[in-house]
Backbone bond lengths (Angstrom), bond angles and torsions (degrees), N, CA, C in turn:
res aa  C-N    CA-C-N  psi(-1)  N-CA   C-N-CA  omega(-1)  CA-C   N-CA-C  phi
1 M - - - 1.450 - - 1.509 106.48 -
2 Q 1.345 116.77 138.27 1.403 123.18 -178.62 1.455 110.48 -92.49
3 A 1.378 118.05 128.34 1.483 124.41 -175.83 1.512 109.55 -79.76
4 T 1.255 118.64 150.94 1.455 123.53 -179.04 1.539 110.60 -120.67
5 Q 1.303 118.26 122.37 1.444 125.23 -174.33 1.563 107.95 -81.78
6 L 1.329 117.04 121.26 1.447 122.16 -175.59 1.569 106.61 -101.86
7 S 1.304 115.85 143.34 1.433 121.26 174.62 1.476 110.09 -82.62
8 V 1.381 114.11 167.71 1.453 121.81 -177.10 1.578 107.93 -63.86
9 S 1.327 116.62 -35.70 1.509 119.03 -178.42 1.479 110.48 -68.13
10 D 1.345 114.09 -37.44 1.453 116.41 178.64 1.511 113.48 -68.07
11 L 1.250 123.33 -35.63 1.407 130.79 178.39 1.489 108.75 -67.62
12 N 1.347 119.98 -33.37 1.435 121.92 -173.92 1.533 110.28 -93.74
13 N 1.223 120.55 -12.54 1.514 121.11 177.29 1.439 109.26 -67.86
14 P 1.344 116.41 141.85 1.518 119.73 178.66 1.556 106.76 -73.08
15 G 1.308 115.80 157.77 1.388 124.11 179.82 1.534 115.50 -92.62
16 V 1.276 113.09 -2.33 1.584 120.51 -177.63 1.464 108.43 -120.91
17 S 1.333 116.07 126.76 1.485 122.06 171.91 1.456 105.76 -97.78
18 W 1.427 117.29 94.65 1.425 121.50 -176.62 1.545 113.86 -65.02
19 G 1.354 115.37 -27.86 1.430 118.41 176.37 1.513 111.14 -62.26
20 A 1.341 117.82 -47.55 1.477 120.20 174.79 1.452 113.38 -62.14
21 V 1.301 116.18 -39.82 1.559 118.59 178.61 1.427 111.08 -61.55
22 L 1.329 118.24 -45.27 1.485 121.73 -172.13 1.597 106.04 -73.38
23 A 1.230 117.28 -31.53 1.504 117.55 -179.88 1.517 106.88 -71.80
24 G 1.248 118.84 -46.82 1.500 120.97 178.52 1.535 109.16 -61.54
25 A 1.316 120.00 -38.27 1.529 121.46 179.40 1.523 108.47 -65.37
26 A 1.299 115.19 -48.98 1.430 117.26 178.61 1.545 115.97 -54.52
27 A 1.257 112.84 -41.61 1.534 121.68 -178.48 1.539 106.08 -67.29
28 A 1.352 120.37 -45.60 1.386 123.99 -175.72 1.574 110.36 -67.22
29 A 1.368 114.70 -42.65 1.489 114.77 -179.69 1.506 110.27 -67.43
30 A 1.243 120.60 -40.88 1.529 123.48 -179.49 1.531 107.37 -62.19
31 L 1.357 116.97 -49.06 1.459 116.89 179.62 1.520 113.14 -62.84
32 S 1.345 119.26 -38.08 1.428 119.69 177.45 1.554 112.64 -62.71
33 F 1.361 115.64 -40.53 1.488 117.98 174.96 1.517 113.45 -61.78
34 I 1.254 116.07 -41.28 1.516 125.10 -179.88 1.519 109.47 -64.29
35 L 1.351 117.68 -43.60 1.404 123.48 -175.45 1.537 108.48 -73.97
36 L 1.368 116.48 -33.00 1.426 118.98 174.37 1.535 115.31 -64.75
37 I 1.334 114.84 -43.23 1.461 120.32 176.82 1.447 109.97 -66.50
38 L 1.326 118.96 -39.23 1.532 119.08 175.02 1.522 113.78 -64.09
39 G 1.285 116.30 -35.61 1.399 116.49 -178.43 1.454 112.43 -71.84
40 V 1.322 116.67 -33.98 1.460 121.25 178.28 1.528 109.48 -69.28
41 G 1.356 115.92 -43.30 1.424 122.16 177.01 1.502 113.64 -61.81
42 L 1.357 117.88 -35.06 1.430 119.54 177.58 1.531 112.56 -86.03
43 S 1.291 117.28 -2.92 1.515 122.94 -177.10 1.500 109.62 66.30
44 L 1.341 117.47 24.56 1.470 117.28 176.11 1.505 111.22 -91.53
45 S 1.312 117.27 -9.75 1.523 122.35 178.70 1.496 107.86 -121.66
46 S 1.319 113.02 123.91 1.457 118.76 174.60 1.477 115.98 -95.73
47 V 1.409 114.37 0.80 1.445 120.64 178.40 1.528 106.89 -97.47
48 S 1.364 112.52 88.52 1.504 117.00 178.13 1.547 107.31 -87.99
49 P 1.324 113.83 142.01 1.461 118.07 178.27 1.537 115.79 -75.22
50 W 1.326 117.37 -1.12 1.414 120.32 -175.10 1.523 115.69 -111.08
51 S 1.321 116.68 -10.24 1.451 119.11 -176.65 1.539 109.04 -150.72
52 F 1.302 115.33 153.34 1.531 117.11 179.10 1.541 110.73 -94.71
53 N 1.297 115.19 132.65 1.462 122.59 178.56 1.517 107.04 -107.31
54 A 1.391 118.78 114.30 1.386 119.79 -176.50 1.502 119.33 -74.36
55 T 1.389 112.41 -6.51 1.479 118.33 176.71 1.490 112.72 -86.05
56 A 1.272 119.32 150.97 1.418 121.52 -179.25 1.503 107.74 -73.05
57 I 1.377 112.78 148.47 1.508 121.32 -178.03 1.558 107.04 -64.90
58 G 1.398 111.97 148.29 1.459 119.15 -177.38 1.504 113.85 -98.19
59 V 1.281 119.01 -176.82 1.468 122.62 -178.57 1.460 112.93 -61.28
60 S 1.462 115.66 -40.55 1.419 118.95 -177.35 1.528 111.57 -67.76
61 T 1.302 118.39 -32.23 1.422 121.98 175.60 1.568 113.67 -66.43
62 I 1.347 109.94 -44.55 1.404 114.95 178.17 1.513 110.76 -61.53
63 A 1.333 117.53 -44.32 1.446 119.86 -179.18 1.577 108.21 -65.00
64 W 1.336 116.86 -37.42 1.499 114.51 -177.53 1.528 110.28 -70.52
65 L 1.410 119.59 -36.81 1.374 120.31 178.35 1.582 112.94 -64.42
66 A 1.270 113.42 -35.19 1.547 119.81 177.63 1.572 107.52 -66.71
67 F 1.372 114.80 -43.43 1.497 116.90 177.51 1.482 113.18 -62.25
68 M 1.308 115.46 -42.51 1.485 119.91 176.36 1.446 111.85 -55.32
69 Q 1.360 120.13 -46.73 1.443 121.68 -177.37 1.532 108.45 -70.25
70 L 1.326 118.75 -44.35 1.452 119.55 179.10 1.558 113.45 -54.04
71 A 1.336 111.52 -48.06 1.473 115.95 -178.30 1.455 117.89 -71.80
72 A 1.337 115.20 -47.43 1.473 116.68 -179.35 1.483 112.27 -72.96
73 S 1.341 119.67 -43.06 1.428 120.18 -179.47 1.613 110.57 -69.74
74 G 1.273 114.22 -30.72 1.496 117.44 -178.25 1.601 108.49 -69.57
75 I 1.438 114.76 -42.90 1.485 116.79 178.22 1.479 111.67 -66.81
76 G 1.383 117.26 -44.12 1.482 120.24 -177.57 1.488 110.42 -67.09
77 G 1.348 121.81 -39.86 1.456 120.26 177.25 1.531 113.27 -65.24
78 Y 1.349 112.28 -41.12 1.476 116.36 -177.71 1.514 110.83 -62.87
79 M 1.376 119.39 -41.03 1.446 125.04 179.51 1.558 107.98 -66.14
80 A 1.250 118.05 -41.98 1.469 119.77 179.80 1.477 114.31 -60.18
81 G 1.402 114.35 -40.75 1.477 120.83 176.41 1.485 113.22 -72.41
82 R 1.292 116.37 -38.47 1.506 118.38 -171.05 1.542 107.86 -80.16
83 L 1.329 121.39 -33.65 1.464 120.78 -177.25 1.480 116.42 -92.23
84 R 1.352 117.42 4.46 1.522 120.00 173.46 1.467 109.98 -67.06
85 V 1.341 113.57 167.29 1.482 120.36 177.70 1.543 111.45 -78.28
86 K 1.248 114.92 162.83 1.474 120.94 -179.72 1.579 107.94 -82.77
87 W 1.313 113.70 124.52 1.494 121.35 -177.94 1.593 102.58 -96.94
88 S 1.265 112.86 107.25 1.533 117.57 176.44 1.501 109.58 -87.04
89 S 1.304 114.43 149.45 1.549 122.62 176.51 1.408 112.31 57.51
90 I 1.382 122.62 30.64 1.423 124.83 178.39 1.517 108.60 -112.78
91 H 1.341 116.09 132.47 1.434 123.15 178.46 1.478 113.14 -51.40
92 T 1.403 114.92 143.51 1.445 117.11 179.94 1.477 115.80 -58.02
93 D 1.367 116.08 -36.28 1.455 116.86 177.87 1.514 112.72 -64.60
94 E 1.341 115.34 -35.57 1.456 120.46 179.88 1.549 109.79 -66.86
95 V 1.292 114.51 -43.47 1.508 119.52 178.22 1.540 110.81 -61.23
96 H 1.367 116.22 -39.85 1.464 117.97 177.95 1.493 109.32 -62.89
97 F 1.261 118.21 -44.59 1.506 123.37 -177.99 1.497 108.25 -61.53
98 R 1.362 118.13 -45.44 1.510 118.79 -178.70 1.466 111.62 -64.38
99 D 1.330 116.81 -41.67 1.452 118.99 -179.89 1.511 109.16 -62.19
100 T 1.343 121.10 -41.86 1.452 123.38 179.56 1.465 112.16 -64.86
101 A 1.403 115.85 -38.62 1.464 121.56 174.32 1.609 110.01 -62.32
102 H 1.338 119.84 -41.58 1.420 123.09 178.57 1.441 110.82 -60.68
103 G 1.362 117.04 -46.13 1.458 119.38 177.08 1.546 114.42 -56.85
104 L 1.356 110.74 -48.02 1.459 116.85 179.34 1.563 114.00 -62.53
105 L 1.275 115.59 -39.77 1.458 118.96 176.34 1.507 113.31 -68.88
106 A 1.323 121.75 -36.59 1.448 123.36 171.07 1.491 110.62 -62.45
107 W 1.267 119.85 -42.81 1.462 121.88 178.47 1.561 110.26 -61.59
108 A 1.320 113.48 -44.94 1.492 116.11 -174.76 1.538 109.59 -68.95
109 V 1.282 118.71 -41.20 1.500 123.17 178.69 1.530 108.37 -63.44
110 A 1.350 120.49 -43.88 1.398 122.46 -176.23 1.561 107.67 -70.06
111 T 1.333 121.26 -34.90 1.473 122.17 176.75 1.445 109.78 -64.27
112 L 1.340 117.44 -44.24 1.532 119.01 178.45 1.532 112.08 -63.19
113 I 1.330 120.06 -39.50 1.440 126.98 177.22 1.603 106.93 -60.42
114 T 1.268 112.86 -54.09 1.519 115.59 179.13 1.508 114.56 -55.45
115 V 1.357 115.95 -43.02 1.461 118.30 -178.52 1.523 108.55 -68.85
116 A 1.347 117.54 -37.60 1.566 116.75 -179.25 1.575 108.75 -69.17
117 V 1.271 117.54 -39.90 1.450 117.68 178.46 1.526 115.16 -67.52
118 L 1.337 111.72 -45.30 1.427 116.13 178.52 1.546 110.41 -106.30
119 A 1.370 115.80 55.06 1.448 118.63 -177.71 1.491 112.04 -64.76
120 G 1.318 119.54 -32.60 1.410 124.92 179.12 1.575 110.13 -71.19
121 G 1.324 119.70 -20.90 1.429 120.10 -178.09 1.458 112.01 -68.96
122 T 1.408 116.43 -43.69 1.515 116.70 -177.58 1.447 109.54 -65.25
123 R 1.272 122.45 -38.61 1.404 124.95 -176.45 1.587 108.01 -71.49
124 A 1.290 118.12 -38.29 1.440 122.53 178.85 1.608 110.05 -59.12
125 V 1.370 110.60 -35.93 1.501 114.71 -175.45 1.485 109.89 -76.78
126 L 1.375 114.61 -39.48 1.505 118.45 -171.40 1.418 116.31 -103.84
127 S 1.407 119.19 -6.57 1.468 117.77 -174.17 1.417 114.84 -85.67
128 G 1.335 118.87 -3.04 1.552 116.10 177.63 1.455 113.60 -60.35
129 A 1.351 117.71 -37.86 1.489 122.18 179.35 1.496 108.79 -65.94
130 I 1.380 117.48 -31.74 1.488 120.71 -176.42 1.443 109.28 -83.36
131 D 1.304 122.59 -47.66 1.454 125.61 -174.42 1.538 108.84 -70.25
132 A 1.395 118.21 -29.43 1.450 116.11 -179.23 1.514 112.30 -67.57
133 G 1.307 117.64 -16.21 1.442 118.12 177.01 1.483 113.41 -65.15
134 S 1.326 118.38 -25.90 1.394 122.07 179.88 1.598 109.56 -69.13
135 G 1.355 113.87 -32.07 1.447 116.91 177.90 1.522 110.84 -68.53
136 V 1.313 114.31 -38.95 1.450 120.33 179.62 1.579 108.88 -62.02
137 A 1.361 110.98 -45.47 1.499 114.03 -177.30 1.574 111.37 -61.38
138 A 1.306 114.91 -34.41 1.430 119.94 178.47 1.418 113.09 -68.65
139 A 1.320 116.61 -39.04 1.459 123.83 -177.81 1.519 110.72 -71.48
140 V 1.404 113.69 -43.57 1.386 117.72 -178.90 1.612 116.88 -67.36
141 S 1.343 112.43 -22.45 1.472 118.96 175.23 1.465 108.53 -118.89
142 P 1.297 118.99 81.72 1.489 122.92 176.31 1.502 110.42 -67.78
143 A 1.304 118.71 -25.08 1.507 120.72 177.32 1.474 109.55 -62.90
144 A 1.305 121.54 -37.31 1.443 121.13 178.79 1.413 114.32 -67.15
145 A 1.410 115.80 -38.50 1.475 121.72 175.23 1.482 110.63 -64.73
146 A 1.334 115.78 -46.12 1.431 115.85 -179.07 1.581 113.26 -67.24
147 G 1.313 112.63 -36.57 1.530 117.21 175.18 1.514 110.70 -60.75
148 A 1.329 116.10 -37.81 1.428 120.17 -178.87 1.517 110.27 -67.10
149 G 1.320 116.88 -39.63 1.454 121.35 176.19 1.522 111.99 -63.82
150 V 1.295 115.43 -42.74 1.518 118.46 178.94 1.485 111.34 -67.30
151 A 1.363 118.08 -35.67 1.448 121.09 177.48 1.491 109.76 -66.55
152 A 1.330 119.02 -40.13 1.428 124.95 -179.11 1.552 107.84 -62.15
153 S 1.285 117.09 -48.10 1.450 120.39 -177.35 1.554 112.47 -67.62
154 K 1.269 113.81 -35.81 1.508 118.39 172.81 1.508 111.89 -64.07
155 A 1.412 116.08 -44.45 1.378 118.67 -175.70 1.515 110.71 -65.69
156 G 1.407 113.94 -34.33 1.495 119.39 179.39 1.445 109.74 -67.73
157 E 1.425 121.97 -24.86 1.441 120.01 176.39 1.504 113.27 -91.42
158 G 1.393 115.94 8.46 1.413 118.45 -179.18 1.560 113.28 88.79
159 G 1.327 117.13 4.77 1.454 119.82 -178.48 1.485 112.79 -82.81
160 S 1.238 117.43 174.71 1.510 123.57 176.07 1.503 111.83 -82.04
161 A 1.298 115.95 168.95 1.517 121.29 177.45 1.472 111.21 -68.97
162 V 1.381 113.26 151.62 1.523 115.01 -177.14 1.541 110.36 -79.56
163 N 1.244 114.22 137.13 1.447 122.77 177.67 1.502 108.25 -95.20
164 P 1.330 123.49 141.00 1.419 122.51 -177.42 1.547 110.28 -63.97
165 L 1.354 117.73 -22.32 1.458 119.92 175.71 1.475 114.79 -84.78
166 D 1.329 116.79 3.22 1.508 119.19 177.19 1.493 113.43 -61.52
167 Y 1.477 112.73 -31.69 1.434 116.88 -176.56 1.527 109.29 -65.64
168 F 1.378 117.17 -42.25 1.400 118.77 -176.26 1.603 110.34 -75.80
169 S 1.309 114.09 -28.08 1.473 116.05 173.59 1.484 113.04 -62.68
170 D 1.366 110.30 -46.85 1.539 114.74 178.78 1.563 110.90 -62.93
171 M 1.294 117.18 -30.07 1.450 118.88 -178.49 1.553 109.60 -66.24
172 L 1.340 114.76 -35.56 1.509 117.89 -178.97 1.500 109.30 -78.66
173 L 1.252 120.55 -24.55 1.554 124.46 -176.06 1.498 111.99 -102.30
174 R 1.274 119.66 13.87 1.464 120.54 -176.22 1.535 108.22 -67.48
175 A 1.304 115.06 132.75 1.502 119.00 170.34 1.436 112.33 -101.51
176 A 1.224 122.65 155.24 1.485 128.41 -177.25 1.514 104.73 -72.60
177 P 1.406 113.04 123.90 1.477 114.30 176.46 1.449 115.17 -61.86
178 A 1.362 118.39 155.09 1.443 121.31 -176.02 1.618 103.68 -67.83
179 S 1.327 111.40 150.98 1.455 119.80 -178.40 1.514 108.47 -79.93
180 A 1.300 116.78 146.21 1.505 118.53 177.12 1.530 108.32 -79.15
181 A 1.330 113.23 155.05 1.420 120.53 179.67 1.510 111.63 -64.29
182 V 1.276 112.39 153.45 1.462 118.61 -175.93 1.583 108.03 -61.93
183 S 1.364 117.37 -29.51 1.441 120.88 -176.97 1.571 112.27 -71.14
184 G 1.353 113.76 -16.45 1.458 117.31 -177.45 1.530 112.73 98.52
185 A 1.316 116.33 -1.14 1.501 118.61 -179.48 1.479 109.87 -74.64
186 P 1.302 118.59 143.83 1.515 121.39 178.42 1.475 110.44 -68.59
187 M 1.333 115.86 143.01 1.434 123.95 178.81 1.516 110.83 -121.15
188 P 1.258 119.73 153.72 1.459 121.28 -178.90 1.560 108.49 -63.53
189 A 1.366 113.36 164.22 1.450 120.19 -175.29 1.568 105.79 -77.30
190 S 1.355 113.63 -175.14 1.469 120.64 -178.58 1.513 109.31 -60.85
191 A 1.352 114.00 153.77 1.510 118.37 -174.99 1.471 106.50 -57.20
192 G 1.326 119.65 144.26 1.388 129.25 175.98 1.469 118.65 72.56
193 V 1.392 115.59 4.19 1.491 122.64 179.38 1.471 104.51 -108.77
194 T 1.339 116.33 120.86 1.439 123.75 -178.10 1.525 107.53 -98.06
195 L 1.315 116.20 168.49 1.507 122.44 -178.13 1.562 106.38 -67.93
196 A 1.343 119.48 -35.14 1.473 120.61 -177.00 1.574 107.56 -69.37
197 D 1.355 116.13 -34.68 1.464 118.34 179.86 1.549 108.85 -68.00
198 Q 1.359 116.67 -41.79 1.428 117.44 178.18 1.503 113.50 -63.72
199 R 1.331 118.78 -36.69 1.402 122.66 179.97 1.564 110.82 -65.57
200 V 1.359 114.61 -43.73 1.562 116.67 173.88 1.511 109.17 -57.96
201 E 1.303 116.97 -47.20 1.511 115.29 -176.45 1.488 111.56 -66.36
202 I 1.299 117.22 -40.31 1.517 116.37 -178.13 1.523 108.70 -66.70
203 G 1.402 117.99 -36.02 1.391 120.76 175.61 1.489 115.90 -58.86
204 K 1.307 113.87 -40.77 1.480 117.84 179.16 1.550 110.29 -72.05
205 I 1.277 116.95 -35.99 1.500 120.87 175.74 1.522 110.17 -63.23
206 F 1.311 117.62 -43.72 1.490 119.07 -176.87 1.557 107.66 -73.93
207 A 1.358 119.17 -37.27 1.433 119.76 172.48 1.509 116.07 -55.64
208 T 1.273 116.36 -41.47 1.485 122.40 -179.12 1.520 107.43 -70.40
209 G 1.316 115.91 -43.02 1.466 116.20 174.37 1.487 120.08 -61.04
210 L 1.406 112.64 -37.45 1.473 116.16 179.42 1.591 110.96 -72.71
211 S 1.368 113.61 -27.58 1.446 115.82 -179.84 1.553 111.91 -75.91
212 T 1.352 116.97 -32.37 1.467 123.05 -179.12 1.502 110.75 -87.52
213 G 1.363 120.86 -18.99 1.439 122.83 -179.08 1.438 114.64 102.95
214 S 1.380 121.46 -18.16 1.457 124.30 -175.22 1.498 108.88 -152.36
215 L 1.289 115.01 158.46 1.523 122.39 179.00 1.500 108.85 -95.68
216 A 1.355 119.26 121.16 1.452 124.33 -176.44 1.566 109.43 -61.02
217 A 1.298 111.28 147.49 1.521 118.96 -179.35 1.571 110.27 -51.85
218 D 1.283 113.16 -52.54 1.523 114.33 -175.78 1.459 111.55 -68.77
219 D 1.365 123.00 -28.53 1.392 123.96 174.16 1.532 110.49 -69.31
220 R 1.352 114.97 -34.37 1.454 115.35 -179.66 1.494 111.43 -70.98
221 A 1.421 116.80 -38.76 1.449 121.93 178.20 1.559 112.48 -63.51
222 Y 1.328 110.12 -39.68 1.556 115.81 179.12 1.424 109.08 -67.24
223 L 1.347 123.18 -46.39 1.418 122.40 -177.79 1.517 109.36 -66.41
224 G 1.294 119.70 -34.97 1.430 117.72 170.20 1.436 119.80 -58.35
225 Q 1.401 115.90 -33.60 1.410 122.55 176.22 1.466 110.25 -67.44
226 V 1.361 115.04 -41.19 1.437 120.28 -177.41 1.520 109.90 -64.96
227 V 1.334 114.33 -49.14 1.488 119.33 -178.20 1.594 106.92 -60.73
228 A 1.345 117.91 -45.01 1.441 118.83 -174.86 1.550 107.11 -62.92
229 S 1.285 118.99 -43.42 1.478 117.26 -178.16 1.473 113.02 -66.50
230 R 1.362 116.75 -29.34 1.465 120.20 -177.74 1.525 113.19 -80.07
231 T 1.399 116.39 -38.53 1.489 128.49 -168.34 1.519 112.65 -101.19
232 G 1.349 118.41 -23.40 1.384 121.45 -169.74 1.485 117.59 78.01
233 L 1.341 116.99 12.25 1.426 119.46 177.38 1.551 110.66 -81.94
234 T 1.361 115.81 160.17 1.450 118.21 176.86 1.527 109.91 -69.84
235 Q 1.315 118.35 166.71 1.377 125.61 -176.51 1.571 108.91 -61.31
236 A 1.276 115.13 -43.31 1.460 118.58 179.83 1.546 111.42 -64.13
237 E 1.361 114.25 -48.92 1.495 117.19 177.34 1.552 112.07 -60.63
238 A 1.255 115.89 -38.89 1.415 117.58 -178.65 1.492 110.56 -65.99
239 E 1.319 121.17 -43.42 1.473 126.17 179.57 1.592 108.95 -66.48
240 A 1.367 115.20 -31.17 1.495 114.24 172.98 1.457 114.28 -67.53
241 R 1.406 112.02 -36.54 1.483 115.23 -178.44 1.647 105.70 -71.80
242 V 1.248 119.74 -37.18 1.520 120.02 174.78 1.528 110.69 -57.27
243 D 1.333 117.96 -47.84 1.480 121.79 175.82 1.523 112.35 -54.20
244 A 1.318 111.73 -49.14 1.522 114.66 -177.43 1.564 112.68 -63.42
245 V 1.313 114.79 -45.86 1.487 116.66 176.62 1.477 113.21 -61.41
246 Y 1.356 114.99 -46.75 1.470 118.60 -178.00 1.621 108.60 -62.10
247 G 1.303 116.39 -39.39 1.472 117.77 176.58 1.520 113.00 -60.87
248 R 1.287 117.96 -38.00 1.484 121.93 178.47 1.532 108.87 -67.00
249 A 1.369 114.69 -43.49 1.480 117.41 -177.84 1.551 110.75 -67.42
250 A 1.374 117.53 -38.59 1.467 119.49 175.03 1.548 114.17 -63.68
251 K 1.289 115.02 -34.92 1.499 122.01 177.66 1.527 109.62 -68.03
252 A 1.329 115.44 -40.30 1.493 119.43 -178.63 1.492 109.08 -67.11
253 A 1.374 116.70 -39.11 1.492 120.49 -179.49 1.526 110.16 -68.15
254 A 1.425 113.90 -40.08 1.492 115.39 -179.26 1.566 108.90 -67.74
255 D 1.299 119.24 -39.52 1.452 122.03 178.45 1.489 112.43 -65.27
256 A 1.333 118.91 -37.05 1.500 121.19 177.27 1.576 106.90 -68.22
257 K 1.330 118.88 -39.60 1.434 116.43 -177.45 1.557 107.50 -69.84
258 A 1.283 121.25 -39.08 1.470 119.74 -178.32 1.548 108.39 -68.89
259 S 1.295 119.62 -35.29 1.435 120.40 179.71 1.531 110.14 -67.40
260 A 1.317 117.45 -39.59 1.488 121.61 -178.53 1.511 108.36 -69.75
261 Q 1.299 117.86 -35.31 1.515 119.83 179.19 1.553 109.62 -68.56
262 Q 1.385 114.77 -39.31 1.435 118.69 -179.67 1.533 112.23 -64.27
263 A 1.379 110.93 -38.65 1.537 118.95 179.77 1.521 107.61 -67.13
264 A 1.303 119.36 -42.14 1.383 119.40 -177.74 1.561 113.25 -68.29
265 D 1.306 114.69 -36.26 1.498 118.93 175.09 1.483 110.21 -65.39
266 T 1.308 115.23 -43.95 1.564 112.67 -179.32 1.489 111.08 -67.73
267 A 1.393 119.04 -36.20 1.446 119.94 176.76 1.494 109.06 -62.94
268 R 1.326 118.78 -42.27 1.472 120.18 -178.02 1.514 111.66 -60.72
269 K 1.365 117.17 -43.34 1.477 120.20 -178.76 1.533 109.74 -69.37
270 A 1.312 116.98 -39.73 1.499 119.81 176.76 1.555 110.21 -59.90
271 G 1.350 116.19 -43.86 1.393 120.88 179.62 1.516 114.46 -64.28
272 A 1.311 113.87 -41.36 1.470 118.07 178.02 1.629 110.92 -64.71
273 H 1.322 113.41 -46.47 1.406 119.88 176.78 1.533 115.06 -55.13
274 T 1.352 108.73 -48.58 1.498 114.49 -179.44 1.591 111.72 -63.30
275 A 1.400 115.17 -44.83 1.421 116.54 -179.47 1.574 113.93 -66.63
276 L 1.309 116.93 -33.02 1.464 116.92 174.16 1.563 113.83 -60.66
277 W 1.312 113.67 -48.00 1.505 114.29 -175.58 1.543 108.10 -73.01
278 M 1.304 119.00 -31.76 1.459 120.19 174.59 1.547 111.08 -61.85
279 F 1.312 116.66 -37.92 1.495 118.63 179.00 1.541 108.52 -69.17
280 V 1.359 119.10 -39.74 1.496 119.58 176.17 1.503 110.86 -64.05
281 A 1.330 118.82 -39.84 1.532 118.82 177.84 1.447 112.99 -63.46
282 L 1.390 114.51 -42.56 1.500 118.79 179.48 1.514 111.79 -63.89
283 L 1.311 116.66 -40.89 1.444 120.84 178.89 1.568 112.52 -64.69
284 L 1.310 113.91 -37.88 1.482 120.05 174.07 1.491 106.76 -63.34
285 G 1.352 121.18 -43.59 1.401 122.89 -177.60 1.545 110.48 -63.18
286 A 1.301 119.87 -36.62 1.499 122.92 -179.80 1.536 108.93 -61.36
287 F 1.389 114.03 -47.48 1.411 121.87 -173.31 1.527 106.89 -63.82
288 V 1.338 117.32 -49.22 1.526 122.05 -176.27 1.495 110.30 -61.20
289 A 1.408 115.33 -41.29 1.501 118.17 179.98 1.562 113.32 -60.73
290 S 1.360 112.90 -40.47 1.447 120.74 -178.07 1.567 107.95 -67.86
291 L 1.299 112.12 -45.10 1.526 115.98 177.75 1.556 115.20 -62.62
292 A 1.263 113.06 -46.31 1.491 120.92 175.20 1.514 115.21 -56.85
293 A 1.377 111.34 -38.63 1.568 114.25 179.35 1.442 109.14 -68.42
294 T 1.343 123.87 -35.52 1.436 120.56 176.55 1.472 114.85 -64.26
295 V 1.330 113.63 -33.50 1.517 119.86 177.26 1.552 109.29 -69.74
296 G 1.342 116.95 -42.82 1.386 116.94 178.44 1.539 114.78 -71.94
297 G 1.308 116.46 -31.51 1.448 118.08 175.00 1.484 112.83 -69.86
298 R 1.353 117.59 -35.42 1.547 120.92 177.19 1.470 109.78 -63.47
299 Q 1.358 118.08 -42.99 1.463 122.03 -179.79 1.506 110.56 -70.08
300 R 1.374 116.75 -29.20 1.458 118.67 177.41 1.483 111.88 -65.53
301 D 1.429 118.69 -38.57 1.388 121.03 -177.38 1.543 113.01 -88.57
302 H 1.332 116.55 4.06 1.520 122.16 178.23 1.510 108.02 -62.46
303 E 1.302 113.80 151.78 1.522 119.62 -179.81 1.552 109.17 -63.59
304 R 1.318 117.61 -35.45 1.469 115.69 -178.45 1.510 118.46 -65.61
305 V 1.360 115.63 -15.34 1.384 125.75 178.57 1.550 110.44 -81.95
306 L 1.376 112.35 -41.07 1.493 119.69 179.91 1.475 113.06 -90.21
307 R 1.241 116.02 128.36 1.458 121.72 174.83 1.478 111.33 -100.65
308 H 1.270 113.14 138.49 1.547 120.58 177.97 1.487 105.99 -96.56
309 V 1.205 118.52 110.87 1.395 124.82 177.79 1.547 114.06 -99.56
310 T 1.358 112.43 125.38 1.517 117.33 -172.92 1.467 106.80 -112.01
311 I 1.328 117.20 128.39 1.484 118.77 178.50 1.531 111.68 -105.86
C-alpha cells in the first residue's frame, strides 16, 4: 500500500462540513413536512400529527412512511455530500467514510428538526396508550365519578364541594323516613328533607357501595325505608327495588370498566405497531441518507465538477 504525505493544513482541516450538513438537513426536513401534508391530503397516511388514531396503521401508511424517508433522506444526504468541501490528499476510503458520516449527520439533524417542529405529532401517534389509562382509572373508580357528579350538582345549587366523609356524617344524622299511609298512598319525606337532598344522599350511598363492591346491610335497610316512604311500597318491596337498581348500577360500572380496559389495550397495541414501523422507516432513512451522501460526494469530486484554470 502506498503511503500519502499530508500537509499541515490537511491535518488541521475539520472533517465535517457543517454548512453542507445543515443544508441537507433543512432540505430533508422541509421535504418530509411537505410529503406528510400530501399524504394526509391524499388520505394515504393515517398518522395525522394533530389527532390520535386508535387503529393500527395500514399497508398504505407504511408504504407512505417508507417513501417519505426514502425521498427526504435521499435528497438531504445527496445535498450534504455534493455541497461539502473538496478534501485534497485524502485517501479514498477516508473520503467514503466522511461522506457516509455527512449523510448520517444530515439525517439526524433533519429528524431532530422534524420532531421539534411537529412535537405534537409524536405524542398524537403514541399517546393513545397513555391517555387511555385515564379512562381505565375513571371506570375502575366509579365512586370518584359519582362523587364528581354529586359535587357538580351541589355546586350548581350553591352548595359546597362534597367531602368523602359526608357519607359517614349522613349516616350519623339519618332521620327515620316518614311512614307510608295505611292505604298505600305515597307520602312526603321527613320534614325539611327535599327530593334533591335524598337524591344526593342516595348517590353517595350508591357510590360507596360501588367502590367497596357491595351495599352494606344498614344502607340497604335505610334506602328501603326511604323508597317506602316516597313510593308507598312495603319495606320488603322497597328493599327488592333497591337491590334491583343497585344491581343495574353495578353492572353499568363493570361494563364501563371492561370497555375502558378494552380501549386501553387497543390503543396500546396500535401505539406499539405504529412505533415499530416508524422505527423501521427512520432506520431506512438513515441508510438511504448515508448512501446518497457517498453518491453526491463522488460526483462532487468528479473531474467535470472541478475546472482547471490556467493563467
